[in-house]
N, C-alpha and C positions, 0 to 999 in steps of 0.2 A: 483163183480159187486154189486153198491151200489142199493138200492130200493127207490126212494126218488118219491115223487109228484111236480109239478113246484112251485118254492119258489113263494111265496105272496111278492111284494115288500114295502117296507117301508122305509120312511123317513132316509136317511145319516146322522143324527145330533148328537149333544152331548148328547143330552136330553135322556130318556128312551126311546123305544120305544113299540109298542104290543110284538114283538118277546123278546125283555129284559125282561119285565114284565113277559113274559109266563114262559121264562127259569129260574127265580126266583123261580116263584111258581111249577115248574116240581121239581126244586131244593129242595125248603123247602117239598112238598108232600114224596119224595124220605128220605128225613132226618127223615120225623116224621113215616114211615112207618117202617123205622128201629127200631125206638125210640120204638115204640109199638111193635115191635116184641120182642124187649130186657124185655119192661117193663111185658107181658105176659109167659116169660119165669119164672121173677123171681116172679110172682102174687103168693102170699101164700097163698088166700081165693079165693073159688070157684066164687064165686059172682061178686069180682074185675075182677079175671079172665075172667069174659064171657063180663062185661062192656067194659073191654080192647079192648077185640075180636072184639064185636061188631062196636067198633069207629075204629079200625085197621081194620077190612074192607070197613068202608065207606071210611078210607082215601086212599085203596089202590084202590077202584075205582073210587076215585077223580084225583087219580094219572093218573091211567090208561084212563080215559076220556082229561086230559090235553095232554097226550101224543097222543092221535087220535086227537086233534085237532092241534098239533105241525106237527104230520106226514099233515094231509090235507091239513096243509100250505104251506109245503117243507120245513120246519125248523127242520124237525127231519129225519132222515135216516138211516134204519137197512143194512147191509150187506147181499148179501147173500147167506146162508150156500152153503161150495161145498158138493157134496154127499162123496167125499173122505173121508171130516173131519170129516161129521156126521159118518159115517162109522167107522173111528178110535175112536172117540168120544165113540160110543155105545160100541166098544169092550174094551174100557179100562173101563170103568168105569160098564160093565157087568163084567169082573174080580173081580170087587172090592167088589161084594155081595159074593162070596165066603167065603171072611175074617168076614162077620158079623155074629153071632151066627146064628145057625138054616140055613146056606146058603142065607139068607135073605128071608125066607118065615118067615109070620108071622102063628102064633100059636095060 
């Protein structure tokens, strides 16, 4: 079952419209958050890591805001999770923690 708001109508023309632009912005934000994640993992200097982390958080927040606008306008939808599939995923990933050192608990 899809979770979606009523779609905001936009003109169907060959030119880019608001939906096209915001889709492009969302794709760019997703790309940037992935790139910042890689940069944080590879930062060798703590101050550089902190700077990248701060920028990454701002980018992630921007991505979320864009997604929320798209959802409000009916241009982005979600699939409702089925309880049975959630339970299956929970059981699958719960089994993985036993494979981690210390059974997945922090010490």
